[in-house]
N, CA, C and O atoms as CSV, one atom per row, in Angstrom:
chain,resi,resn,atom,element,x,y,z
A,1,MET,N,N,22.478,156.732,151.463
A,1,MET,CA,C,22.863,156.960,150.042
A,1,MET,C,C,24.096,155.592,150.002
A,1,MET,O,O,24.506,155.125,151.064
A,2,SER,N,N,24.543,155.108,148.769
A,2,SER,CA,C,25.222,154.413,148.849
A,2,SER,C,C,26.405,154.945,148.360
A,2,SER,O,O,26.424,155.920,147.608
A,3,PHE,N,N,27.776,154.131,148.894
A,3,PHE,CA,C,29.175,155.000,148.494
A,3,PHE,C,C,29.367,155.162,147.118
A,3,PHE,O,O,29.886,156.249,146.864
A,4,LEU,N,N,29.046,154.208,145.775
A,4,LEU,CA,C,29.029,154.868,144.598
A,4,LEU,C,C,28.307,156.172,144.171
A,4,LEU,O,O,28.848,157.154,143.663
A,5,LYS,N,N,26.560,155.963,144.560
A,5,LYS,CA,C,25.747,157.043,143.982
A,5,LYS,C,C,26.489,158.538,144.463
A,5,LYS,O,O,26.519,159.524,143.727
A,6,GLU,N,N,27.209,158.477,146.156
A,6,GLU,CA,C,27.416,159.582,146.556
A,6,GLU,C,C,28.789,159.963,145.791
A,6,GLU,O,O,28.893,161.122,145.391
A,7,PHE,N,N,29.842,159.061,145.566
A,7,PHE,CA,C,31.034,159.070,145.081
A,7,PHE,C,C,30.995,160.018,143.667
A,7,PHE,O,O,31.736,160.918,143.272
A,8,LYS,N,N,29.698,159.345,143.058
A,8,LYS,CA,C,29.844,160.014,141.739
A,8,LYS,C,C,28.617,161.438,141.888
A,8,LYS,O,O,28.010,161.724,140.857
A,9,GLU,N,N,28.450,161.896,142.605
A,9,GLU,CA,C,27.630,163.035,143.107
A,9,GLU,C,C,29.030,163.981,143.278
A,9,GLU,O,O,28.990,165.079,142.722
A,10,PHE,N,N,30.012,163.693,143.866
A,10,PHE,CA,C,31.278,164.395,144.147
A,10,PHE,C,C,31.950,164.690,143.322
A,10,PHE,O,O,32.187,165.885,143.143
A,11,ALA,N,N,32.569,163.604,142.425
A,11,ALA,CA,C,32.978,163.512,141.505
A,11,ALA,C,C,32.482,164.574,140.272
A,11,ALA,O,O,33.225,165.425,139.783
A,12,THR,N,N,31.264,164.374,139.928
A,12,THR,CA,C,30.622,165.081,138.618
A,12,THR,C,C,30.479,166.660,139.092
A,12,THR,O,O,30.116,167.453,138.223
A,13,LYS,N,N,30.729,167.133,140.345
A,13,LYS,CA,C,30.536,168.564,140.924
A,13,LYS,C,C,31.737,169.375,140.375
A,13,LYS,O,O,32.943,169.241,140.581
A,14,GLY,N,N,31.125,170.154,139.702
A,14,GLY,CA,C,32.237,171.567,139.018
A,14,GLY,C,C,33.340,171.850,139.513
A,14,GLY,O,O,34.401,171.896,138.891
A,15,ASN,N,N,33.185,172.058,140.653
A,15,ASN,CA,C,34.438,172.843,141.756
A,15,ASN,C,C,35.851,171.136,141.263
A,15,ASN,O,O,37.007,171.276,140.864
A,16,VAL,N,N,35.216,169.980,141.480
A,16,VAL,CA,C,35.948,168.614,141.340
A,16,VAL,C,C,36.653,168.677,139.904
A,16,VAL,O,O,37.853,168.416,139.817
A,17,VAL,N,N,35.830,169.058,138.678
A,17,VAL,CA,C,36.228,168.597,137.813
A,17,VAL,C,C,37.332,170.068,137.758
A,17,VAL,O,O,38.468,169.853,137.335
A,18,ASP,N,N,37.005,171.389,138.147
A,18,ASP,CA,C,37.826,172.455,138.274
A,18,ASP,C,C,39.292,171.901,138.369
A,18,ASP,O,O,40.229,171.745,137.586
A,19,LEU,N,N,39.052,171.682,139.675
A,19,LEU,CA,C,40.553,171.298,140.542
A,19,LEU,C,C,41.019,170.166,139.368
A,19,LEU,O,O,42.084,170.374,138.786
A,20,ALA,N,N,40.273,169.047,139.044
A,20,ALA,CA,C,41.092,168.472,138.575
A,20,ALA,C,C,41.933,169.152,137.132
A,20,ALA,O,O,43.149,168.996,137.022
A,21,VAL,N,N,41.333,169.713,136.344
A,21,VAL,CA,C,42.034,170.342,135.246
A,21,VAL,C,C,43.151,171.167,135.693
A,21,VAL,O,O,44.314,171.015,135.319
A,22,GLY,N,N,42.721,172.080,136.543
A,22,GLY,CA,C,44.363,173.016,137.276
A,22,GLY,C,C,44.969,172.008,137.729
A,22,GLY,O,O,45.824,172.533,138.442
A,23,VAL,N,N,45.151,170.589,137.823
A,23,VAL,CA,C,46.446,169.873,138.658
A,23,VAL,C,C,46.939,169.519,137.563
A,23,VAL,O,O,48.167,169.440,137.536
A,24,ILE,N,N,46.142,169.176,136.254
A,24,ILE,CA,C,46.845,168.784,134.752
A,24,ILE,C,C,47.671,170.242,134.514
A,24,ILE,O,O,48.891,170.400,134.481
A,25,ILE,N,N,46.694,171.171,134.371
A,25,ILE,CA,C,47.669,172.491,134.181
A,25,ILE,C,C,48.695,172.996,134.865
A,25,ILE,O,O,49.610,173.657,134.373
A,26,GLY,N,N,48.530,172.615,136.326
A,26,GLY,CA,C,50.064,172.946,136.769
A,26,GLY,C,C,51.338,172.052,136.669
A,26,GLY,O,O,52.526,172.351,136.793
A,27,GLY,N,N,50.609,170.636,136.357
A,27,GLY,CA,C,52.108,170.030,135.921
A,27,GLY,C,C,52.493,170.094,134.958
A,27,GLY,O,O,53.689,169.804,134.987
A,28,ALA,N,N,52.087,170.380,133.791
A,28,ALA,CA,C,52.167,170.858,132.567
A,28,ALA,C,C,53.364,172.010,132.887
A,28,ALA,O,O,54.518,172.070,132.464
A,29,PHE,N,N,52.639,172.877,133.782
A,29,PHE,CA,C,53.553,174.509,133.862
A,29,PHE,C,C,54.572,174.445,134.623
A,29,PHE,O,O,55.397,175.355,134.554
A,30,GLY,N,N,54.786,173.260,135.616
A,30,GLY,CA,C,55.770,172.716,136.074
A,30,GLY,C,C,56.830,172.171,135.538
A,30,GLY,O,O,57.945,172.156,136.058
A,31,LYS,N,N,56.537,171.709,134.496
A,31,LYS,CA,C,57.668,170.834,133.608
A,31,LYS,C,C,58.364,171.935,132.720
A,31,LYS,O,O,59.549,171.800,132.415
A,32,ILE,N,N,57.546,173.147,132.256
A,32,ILE,CA,C,57.829,174.278,131.456
A,32,ILE,C,C,58.763,174.864,132.202
A,32,ILE,O,O,59.871,175.209,131.790
A,33,VAL,N,N,58.266,175.017,133.523
A,33,VAL,CA,C,59.215,176.075,134.546
A,33,VAL,C,C,60.851,175.348,134.506
A,33,VAL,O,O,61.853,175.897,134.049
A,34,SER,N,N,60.773,173.920,135.144
A,34,SER,CA,C,61.748,173.327,135.048
A,34,SER,C,C,63.096,173.178,134.373
A,34,SER,O,O,64.293,173.063,134.637
A,35,SER,N,N,62.056,173.259,133.125
A,35,SER,CA,C,62.833,173.131,131.585
A,35,SER,C,C,63.492,174.779,131.454
A,35,SER,O,O,64.630,175.006,131.044
A,36,LEU,N,N,62.617,175.725,131.849
A,36,LEU,CA,C,63.146,177.129,131.530
A,36,LEU,C,C,64.324,177.281,132.704
A,36,LEU,O,O,65.402,177.729,132.312
A,37,VAL,N,N,64.227,177.024,133.763
A,37,VAL,CA,C,65.331,177.438,134.573
A,37,VAL,C,C,66.800,175.923,134.355
A,37,VAL,O,O,67.986,176.092,134.636
A,38,ALA,N,N,66.243,174.726,133.859
A,38,ALA,CA,C,67.938,174.179,133.941
A,38,ALA,C,C,68.430,174.646,132.195
A,38,ALA,O,O,69.511,174.835,131.637
A,39,ASP,N,N,67.278,174.683,131.859
A,39,ASP,CA,C,67.900,175.098,129.832
A,39,ASP,C,C,68.108,176.491,129.873
A,39,ASP,O,O,69.151,176.798,129.296
A,40,ILE,N,N,67.581,177.305,130.279
A,40,ILE,CA,C,67.706,178.284,129.800
A,40,ILE,C,C,68.592,179.840,130.869
A,40,ILE,O,O,69.328,180.767,130.532
A,41,ILE,N,N,68.028,179.423,132.109
A,41,ILE,CA,C,68.763,180.723,133.036
A,41,ILE,C,C,69.533,179.622,133.703
A,41,ILE,O,O,70.644,180.117,133.894
A,42,MET,N,N,69.534,178.414,134.150
A,42,MET,CA,C,71.074,178.135,134.940
A,42,MET,C,C,71.858,178.190,134.179
A,42,MET,O,O,72.537,179.179,134.452
A,43,PRO,N,N,72.437,177.442,132.838
A,43,PRO,CA,C,73.893,177.941,131.912
A,43,PRO,C,C,74.038,179.180,131.884
A,43,PRO,O,O,75.256,179.249,131.717
A,44,PRO,N,N,73.702,180.142,131.923
A,44,PRO,CA,C,74.204,181.637,131.322
A,44,PRO,C,C,74.822,182.318,132.888
A,44,PRO,O,O,75.725,183.144,133.027
A,45,ILE,N,N,73.904,181.583,134.058
A,45,ILE,CA,C,74.316,181.809,135.196
A,45,ILE,C,C,75.345,181.101,135.630
A,45,ILE,O,O,75.950,181.630,136.562
A,46,GLY,N,N,75.799,179.936,135.214
A,46,GLY,CA,C,76.545,178.804,135.312
A,46,GLY,C,C,78.000,179.353,134.770
A,46,GLY,O,O,79.147,179.151,135.166
A,47,LEU,N,N,77.510,180.053,133.804
A,47,LEU,CA,C,78.734,180.736,132.889
A,47,LEU,C,C,79.230,181.592,133.630
A,47,LEU,O,O,80.446,181.659,133.456
A,48,VAL,N,N,78.832,182.321,134.422
A,48,VAL,CA,C,79.008,183.971,134.978
A,48,VAL,C,C,79.844,183.513,135.842
A,48,VAL,O,O,81.035,183.820,135.811
A,49,VAL,N,N,79.357,182.763,136.674
A,49,VAL,CA,C,79.591,182.134,137.863
A,49,VAL,C,C,81.343,181.540,137.557
A,49,VAL,O,O,82.180,181.833,138.411
A,50,GLY,N,N,81.750,180.776,136.403
A,50,GLY,CA,C,83.087,180.371,136.379
A,50,GLY,C,C,82.577,179.322,135.184
A,50,GLY,O,O,83.551,178.588,135.351
A,51,GLY,N,N,82.054,178.847,134.424
A,51,GLY,CA,C,81.415,177.590,133.551
A,51,GLY,C,C,81.566,176.565,134.552
A,51,GLY,O,O,82.510,175.776,134.565
A,52,VAL,N,N,80.250,176.592,135.725
A,52,VAL,CA,C,79.964,175.789,136.622
A,52,VAL,C,C,78.587,175.129,136.110
A,52,VAL,O,O,77.815,176.052,135.852
A,53,LYS,N,N,78.099,174.106,135.910
A,53,LYS,CA,C,77.330,173.550,135.961
A,53,LYS,C,C,76.641,173.093,137.293
A,53,LYS,O,O,76.998,172.157,138.007
A,54,PHE,N,N,75.549,173.967,137.489
A,54,PHE,CA,C,75.089,173.696,138.882
A,54,PHE,C,C,74.475,172.251,139.330
A,54,PHE,O,O,74.442,171.959,140.525
A,55,THR,N,N,73.943,171.274,138.233
A,55,THR,CA,C,73.444,169.924,138.836
A,55,THR,C,C,74.776,169.267,139.030
A,55,THR,O,O,74.692,168.170,139.581
A,56,ASP,N,N,76.244,169.746,138.647
A,56,ASP,CA,C,77.301,169.163,139.051
A,56,ASP,C,C,77.825,169.421,140.243
A,56,ASP,O,O,78.888,168.889,140.564
A,57,ILE,N,N,76.997,170.491,141.291
A,57,ILE,CA,C,77.954,170.691,142.781
A,57,ILE,C,C,77.006,170.129,143.215
A,57,ILE,O,O,75.792,170.208,143.024
A,58,LYS,N,N,78.178,169.059,144.329
A,58,LYS,CA,C,77.888,168.293,145.324
A,58,LYS,C,C,78.823,168.530,145.921
A,58,LYS,O,O,79.972,168.781,145.559
A,59,LEU,N,N,78.135,168.426,147.368
A,59,LEU,CA,C,79.424,168.242,148.501
A,59,LEU,C,C,79.626,166.730,148.551
A,59,LEU,O,O,78.670,165.963,148.437
A,60,LYS,N,N,81.207,166.200,148.768
A,60,LYS,CA,C,80.813,164.558,148.947
A,60,LYS,C,C,81.042,164.643,150.392
A,60,LYS,O,O,81.482,165.435,151.224
A,61,LEU,N,N,80.484,163.330,150.301
A,61,LEU,CA,C,80.258,162.978,152.363
A,61,LEU,C,C,80.921,162.335,153.039
A,61,LEU,O,O,81.371,162.605,154.152
A,62,LYS,N,N,81.137,160.666,151.908
A,62,LYS,CA,C,81.826,159.758,151.927
A,62,LYS,C,C,82.266,159.102,150.454
A,62,LYS,O,O,81.421,158.695,149.656
A,63,ASP,N,N,83.549,159.059,150.232
A,63,ASP,CA,C,84.333,158.622,149.258
A,63,ASP,C,C,83.137,156.952,148.531
A,63,ASP,O,O,82.297,156.227,149.065
A,64,PRO,N,N,83.570,157.013,147.530
A,64,PRO,CA,C,82.944,155.816,146.861
A,64,PRO,C,C,83.761,154.482,147.382
A,64,PRO,O,O,84.968,154.534,147.145
A,65,VAL,N,N,83.276,153.251,148.080
A,65,VAL,CA,C,83.542,152.007,148.278
A,65,VAL,C,C,84.130,151.269,147.132
A,65,VAL,O,O,83.240,150.809,146.417
A,66,THR,N,N,85.324,151.004,146.719
A,66,THR,CA,C,86.079,150.518,145.637
A,66,THR,C,C,86.666,148.552,146.106
A,66,THR,O,O,87.315,148.422,147.144
A,67,ASP,N,N,86.381,147.395,145.339
A,67,ASP,CA,C,87.230,146.586,145.282
A,67,ASP,C,C,88.459,146.570,145.009
A,67,ASP,O,O,89.055,147.587,144.654
A,68,ALA,N,N,89.181,145.075,145.172
A,68,ALA,CA,C,90.735,145.615,144.727
A,68,ALA,C,C,91.377,146.202,143.206
A,68,ALA,O,O,92.325,146.872,142.795
A,69,SER,N,N,89.988,145.348,142.610
A,69,SER,CA,C,89.526,145.193,140.700
A,69,SER,C,C,89.524,146.952,140.535
A,69,SER,O,O,90.084,147.425,139.546
A,70,GLY,N,N,88.955,147.751,141.413
A,70,GLY,CA,C,89.110,149.163,140.955
A,70,GLY,C,C,86.846,149.345,141.046
A,70,GLY,O,O,86.305,150.439,141.211
A,71,LYS,N,N,85.898,147.753,140.855
A,71,LYS,CA,C,84.848,147.873,140.918
A,71,LYS,C,C,84.167,148.811,142.078
A,71,LYS,O,O,84.790,148.769,143.138
A,72,VAL,N,N,83.273,149.456,142.077
A,72,VAL,CA,C,82.990,150.033,142.488
A,72,VAL,C,C,81.931,149.552,143.644
A,72,VAL,O,O,80.865,149.287,143.088
A,73,ILE,N,N,81.869,149.380,144.841
A,73,ILE,CA,C,81.184,148.272,145.352
A,73,ILE,C,C,79.600,149.513,146.238
A,73,ILE,O,O,78.392,149.278,146.260
A,74,GLN,N,N,80.159,150.391,146.654
A,74,GLN,CA,C,79.147,151.382,147.034
A,74,GLN,C,C,79.527,152.550,146.385
A,74,GLN,O,O,80.698,152.761,146.068
A,75,GLU,N,N,78.582,153.350,146.160
A,75,GLU,CA,C,78.511,154.773,145.451
A,75,GLU,C,C,79.170,155.765,146.444
A,75,GLU,O,O,79.452,155.443,147.598
A,76,ALA,N,N,79.346,156.723,146.034
A,76,ALA,CA,C,79.851,158.194,147.163
A,76,ALA,C,C,78.679,158.717,147.112
A,76,ALA,O,O,77.847,158.838,146.213
A,77,VAL,N,N,78.749,159.185,148.830
A,77,VAL,CA,C,77.653,159.515,149.726
A,77,VAL,C,C,77.643,161.238,149.155
A,77,VAL,O,O,78.707,161.811,149.390
A,78,THR,N,N,76.742,161.959,148.560
A,78,THR,CA,C,76.807,163.196,148.579
A,78,THR,C,C,75.551,163.925,148.351
A,78,THR,O,O,74.475,163.424,148.024
A,79,MET,N,N,75.866,165.423,148.605
A,79,MET,CA,C,74.865,166.070,148.679
A,79,MET,C,C,74.825,166.758,147.820
A,79,MET,O,O,75.945,167.057,147.406
A,80,ASN,N,N,73.694,167.369,147.096
A,80,ASN,CA,C,73.465,167.580,145.838
A,80,ASN,C,C,73.128,168.824,145.771
A,80,ASN,O,O,71.926,168.956,145.538
A,81,ILE,N,N,73.867,170.070,145.910
A,81,ILE,CA,C,73.579,171.474,146.164
A,81,ILE,C,C,73.179,172.304,145.175
A,81,ILE,O,O,72.534,173.345,145.304
A,82,GLY,N,N,73.720,171.639,143.845
A,82,GLY,CA,C,73.362,172.500,142.599
A,82,GLY,C,C,72.103,172.029,142.311
A,82,GLY,O,O,71.122,172.722,142.041
A,83,THR,N,N,72.158,170.846,142.374
A,83,THR,CA,C,70.336,170.274,142.165
A,83,THR,C,C,69.280,170.493,143.138
A,83,THR,O,O,68.169,170.047,142.852
A,84,PHE,N,N,69.483,171.280,144.557
A,84,PHE,CA,C,68.919,171.873,145.389
A,84,PHE,C,C,68.501,173.163,144.990
A,84,PHE,O,O,67.358,173.613,144.921
A,85,ILE,N,N,69.916,173.855,144.661
A,85,ILE,CA,C,69.617,175.256,144.020
A,85,ILE,C,C,68.657,175.595,143.079
A,85,ILE,O,O,67.826,176.485,143.261
A,86,GLN,N,N,68.775,174.654,141.694
A,86,GLN,CA,C,67.709,174.775,140.700
A,86,GLN,C,C,66.694,174.225,140.560
A,86,GLN,O,O,66.081,174.012,139.513
A,87,THR,N,N,66.357,173.867,141.931
A,87,THR,CA,C,64.866,173.028,142.106
A,87,THR,C,C,64.541,174.313,143.050
A,87,THR,O,O,63.326,174.510,143.041
A,88,THR,N,N,65.203,175.203,143.822
A,88,THR,CA,C,64.700,176.038,144.733
A,88,THR,C,C,63.689,177.191,143.854
A,88,THR,O,O,62.510,177.484,144.056
A,89,LEU,N,N,64.818,177.790,142.633
A,89,LEU,CA,C,64.435,178.215,141.627
A,89,LEU,C,C,63.519,178.363,140.905
A,89,LEU,O,O,62.972,179.423,140.598
A,90,ASP,N,N,63.111,176.605,140.352
A,90,ASP,CA,C,62.010,175.980,139.935
A,90,ASP,C,C,60.961,176.739,140.816
A,90,ASP,O,O,60.347,177.732,140.425
A,91,PHE,N,N,60.838,176.215,141.935
A,91,PHE,CA,C,59.840,176.951,142.831
A,91,PHE,C,C,59.664,178.243,143.149
A,91,PHE,O,O,58.810,178.608,143.957
A,92,LEU,N,N,60.482,179.054,142.519
A,92,LEU,CA,C,60.267,180.745,143.362
A,92,LEU,C,C,59.678,181.022,142.173
A,92,LEU,O,O,58.844,181.911,142.345
A,93,ILE,N,N,59.746,180.566,140.734
A,93,ILE,CA,C,59.294,181.136,139.751
A,93,ILE,C,C,58.261,180.502,139.368
A,93,ILE,O,O,57.666,181.024,138.425
A,94,ILE,N,N,57.614,179.038,139.997
A,94,ILE,CA,C,56.211,178.563,139.947
A,94,ILE,C,C,55.426,179.560,140.775
A,94,ILE,O,O,54.366,179.994,140.324
A,95,ALA,N,N,56.043,180.094,142.390
A,95,ALA,CA,C,55.234,180.527,143.336
A,95,ALA,C,C,54.901,182.007,142.774
A,95,ALA,O,O,53.800,182.555,142.830
A,96,ALA,N,N,56.183,182.576,142.178
A,96,ALA,CA,C,55.545,184.140,141.778
A,96,ALA,C,C,54.751,184.104,140.836
A,96,ALA,O,O,54.053,185.116,140.789
A,97,ALA,N,N,54.441,182.964,139.626
A,97,ALA,CA,C,53.425,182.858,138.928
A,97,ALA,C,C,52.368,182.416,139.548
A,97,ALA,O,O,51.603,183.093,138.862
A,98,ILE,N,N,51.898,182.047,140.020
A,98,ILE,CA,C,50.668,181.716,141.294
A,98,ILE,C,C,50.406,182.788,141.927
A,98,ILE,O,O,49.271,183.092,142.296
A,99,PHE,N,N,51.170,183.296,142.069
A,99,PHE,CA,C,50.972,184.701,143.021
A,99,PHE,C,C,50.430,185.930,142.241
A,99,PHE,O,O,49.322,186.368,142.554
A,100,LEU,N,N,51.203,186.559,141.165
A,100,LEU,CA,C,50.459,186.968,140.112
A,100,LEU,C,C,49.090,186.751,139.087
A,100,LEU,O,O,48.459,187.548,138.393
A,101,LEU,N,N,48.972,185.542,139.292
A,101,LEU,CA,C,47.833,184.527,138.888
A,101,LEU,C,C,46.301,185.166,139.883
A,101,LEU,O,O,45.192,185.544,139.505
A,102,VAL,N,N,46.912,185.042,141.211
A,102,VAL,CA,C,45.848,184.797,142.176
A,102,VAL,C,C,45.693,186.661,142.260
A,102,VAL,O,O,44.596,187.187,142.449
A,103,LYS,N,N,46.510,187.174,142.148
A,103,LYS,CA,C,46.465,188.694,142.593
A,103,LYS,C,C,45.738,189.319,141.214
A,103,LYS,O,O,45.146,190.394,141.309
A,104,LEU,N,N,45.784,188.807,140.282
A,104,LEU,CA,C,45.230,189.245,138.713
A,104,LEU,C,C,43.219,188.935,139.086
A,104,LEU,O,O,42.230,189.656,138.956
A,105,MET,N,N,43.469,187.257,139.658
A,105,MET,CA,C,41.843,186.850,140.155
A,105,MET,C,C,41.406,187.906,140.856
A,105,MET,O,O,40.607,188.693,140.348
A,106,ASN,N,N,41.832,188.048,142.007
A,106,ASN,CA,C,41.376,189.224,143.107
A,106,ASN,C,C,41.058,190.675,142.399
A,106,ASN,O,O,40.097,191.353,142.763
A,107,SER,N,N,41.927,191.075,141.387
A,107,SER,CA,C,41.767,192.605,140.992
A,107,SER,C,C,40.153,192.493,140.659
A,107,SER,O,O,39.180,193.052,141.167
A,108,LEU,N,N,40.286,191.515,139.571
A,108,LEU,CA,C,39.111,191.405,138.359
A,108,LEU,C,C,38.053,191.139,139.376
A,108,LEU,O,O,37.092,191.872,139.142
A,109,LYS,N,N,37.851,190.362,140.431
A,109,LYS,CA,C,36.955,189.945,141.515
A,109,LYS,C,C,36.588,191.119,141.992
A,109,LYS,O,O,35.393,191.403,141.901
A,110,ARG,N,N,37.489,192.055,142.597
A,110,ARG,CA,C,37.379,193.648,143.263
A,110,ARG,C,C,36.233,194.485,142.135
A,110,ARG,O,O,35.055,194.737,142.388
A,111,LYS,N,N,36.873,194.764,141.033
A,111,LYS,CA,C,36.158,195.368,140.085
A,111,LYS,C,C,35.137,195.100,140.038
A,111,LYS,O,O,34.382,195.927,140.548
A,112,LYS,N,N,34.511,193.890,139.456
A,112,LYS,CA,C,33.223,192.984,139.705
A,112,LYS,C,C,32.288,193.528,140.953
A,112,LYS,O,O,31.119,193.869,140.774
A,113,GLU,N,N,32.918,193.568,142.189
A,113,GLU,CA,C,32.115,193.761,142.745
A,113,GLU,C,C,32.005,195.377,143.462
A,113,GLU,O,O,31.096,195.781,144.187
A,114,GLU,N,N,33.207,196.120,143.017
A,114,GLU,CA,C,32.576,197.359,143.104
A,114,GLU,C,C,31.868,197.970,141.786
A,114,GLU,O,O,31.607,199.173,141.779
A,115,ALA,N,N,31.606,197.302,140.860
A,115,ALA,CA,C,31.169,197.975,140.224
A,115,ALA,C,C,29.865,198.772,140.166
A,115,ALA,O,O,28.986,197.910,140.189
A,116,PRO,N,N,29.202,200.163,140.093
A,116,PRO,CA,C,28.072,200.613,140.806
A,116,PRO,C,C,27.098,200.033,140.095
A,116,PRO,O,O,27.389,199.750,138.933
A,117,SER,N,N,25.805,199.727,140.550
A,117,SER,CA,C,25.266,199.518,140.434
A,117,SER,C,C,23.888,200.453,140.121
A,117,SER,O,O,23.635,201.143,141.109
A,118,PRO,N,N,22.832,200.683,138.898
A,118,PRO,CA,C,22.144,201.394,138.867
A,118,PRO,C,C,21.230,201.625,139.941
A,118,PRO,O,O,20.286,200.854,140.112
A,119,ALA,N,N,21.486,202.947,140.928
A,119,ALA,CA,C,21.049,203.647,141.809
A,119,ALA,C,C,19.516,203.645,141.897
A,119,ALA,O,O,19.149,204.560,141.161
A,120,VAL,N,N,18.200,202.912,142.578
A,120,VAL,CA,C,17.286,203.483,142.353
A,120,VAL,C,C,16.685,203.996,143.241
A,120,VAL,O,O,16.195,203.258,144.096
A,121,PRO,N,N,16.540,205.259,143.329
A,121,PRO,CA,C,16.205,205.947,144.200
A,121,PRO,C,C,14.623,205.645,144.930
A,121,PRO,O,O,13.581,205.381,144.331
A,122,SER,N,N,14.787,205.747,146.053
A,122,SER,CA,C,13.542,205.139,147.270
A,122,SER,C,C,12.488,206.115,147.241
A,122,SER,O,O,12.876,207.281,147.161
A,123,PRO,N,N,11.259,205.921,147.285
A,123,PRO,CA,C,10.303,206.767,146.894
A,123,PRO,C,C,10.261,208.315,147.474
A,123,PRO,O,O,9.844,209.315,146.891
A,124,GLU,N,N,10.861,208.197,148.890
A,124,GLU,CA,C,11.138,209.643,149.734
A,124,GLU,C,C,12.150,210.262,149.417
A,124,GLU,O,O,12.171,211.401,149.883
A,125,VAL,N,N,13.199,209.923,148.676
A,125,VAL,CA,C,14.310,210.359,148.214
A,125,VAL,C,C,13.601,211.114,146.560
A,125,VAL,O,O,14.204,212.001,145.957
A,126,GLU,N,N,12.277,210.533,146.087
A,126,GLU,CA,C,11.532,211.068,144.799
A,126,GLU,C,C,11.213,212.281,144.896
A,126,GLU,O,O,11.262,213.255,144.144
A,127,LEU,N,N,10.752,212.016,146.324
A,127,LEU,CA,C,9.452,213.357,146.494
A,127,LEU,C,C,10.002,214.393,146.882
A,127,LEU,O,O,9.523,215.504,146.653
A,128,LEU,N,N,11.336,214.162,147.675
A,128,LEU,CA,C,12.215,215.113,148.232
A,128,LEU,C,C,12.735,216.016,147.034
A,128,LEU,O,O,12.692,217.242,146.938
A,129,THR,N,N,13.234,215.081,146.156
A,129,THR,CA,C,13.678,215.884,145.205
A,129,THR,C,C,12.711,216.415,143.914
A,129,THR,O,O,12.982,217.103,142.929
A,130,GLU,N,N,11.736,215.915,144.276
A,130,GLU,CA,C,10.473,216.600,143.247
A,130,GLU,C,C,9.908,218.350,144.609
A,130,GLU,O,O,9.585,219.509,144.347
A,131,ILE,N,N,10.019,217.830,145.510
A,131,ILE,CA,C,10.102,219.282,146.319
A,131,ILE,C,C,10.722,220.523,146.167
A,131,ILE,O,O,10.403,221.711,146.125
A,132,ARG,N,N,12.223,219.479,146.067
A,132,ARG,CA,C,13.382,220.841,146.249
A,132,ARG,C,C,13.051,221.613,144.282
A,132,ARG,O,O,12.851,222.761,143.886
A,133,ASP,N,N,13.140,220.355,143.607
A,133,ASP,CA,C,12.632,220.958,142.431
A,133,ASP,C,C,11.628,222.121,142.276
A,133,ASP,O,O,11.987,222.984,141.475
A,134,LEU,N,N,10.758,222.260,142.722
A,134,LEU,CA,C,9.450,222.966,142.702
A,134,LEU,C,C,9.872,224.143,143.474
A,134,LEU,O,O,9.802,225.251,142.942
A,135,LEU,N,N,10.345,223.998,144.791
A,135,LEU,CA,C,10.760,224.973,144.908
A,135,LEU,C,C,11.957,226.170,144.784
A,135,LEU,O,O,11.884,227.316,145.225
A,136,ARG,N,N,13.247,225.454,143.937
A,136,ARG,CA,C,13.778,226.441,142.964
A,136,ARG,C,C,13.516,227.165,142.062
A,136,ARG,O,O,14.065,228.184,141.641
A,137,LYS,N,N,12.260,226.375,141.623
A,137,LYS,CA,C,11.422,227.299,140.282
A,137,LYS,C,C,10.591,228.357,141.124
A,137,LYS,O,O,10.354,229.280,140.344
A,138,ARG,N,N,10.216,228.549,141.973
A,138,ARG,CA,C,9.575,229.682,142.811
A,138,ARG,C,C,10.978,230.494,142.560
A,138,ARG,O,O,11.132,231.621,143.031
């Protein structure tokens, strides 16, 4: 089988298309959650903590290097702790949403599997039921 034919068969399978749609929707969902955290959740938390903007929380490892005129030659080296906290919160919200979605899908799947199918009694059971009913009538 040629490479192109095999790739075409792979790419047109339903699972690949479903995966692509999931990745695109997931990317958009990630942007929404990032905006939710950065623009809605973190400002009130920063206000409660003392008027702190989380993206400004940094640990300076090395001061910037400047020349005699004050021009910055090398930027300061910092650990951006606030950005890390914000990104971690993004992750936790996305992980919780995915967990709830998977939990919902699993419960729907279980309900579908557990749905009682109409039981068709075997001929032996039918015969025994008829005998029991005849004995009760006597």
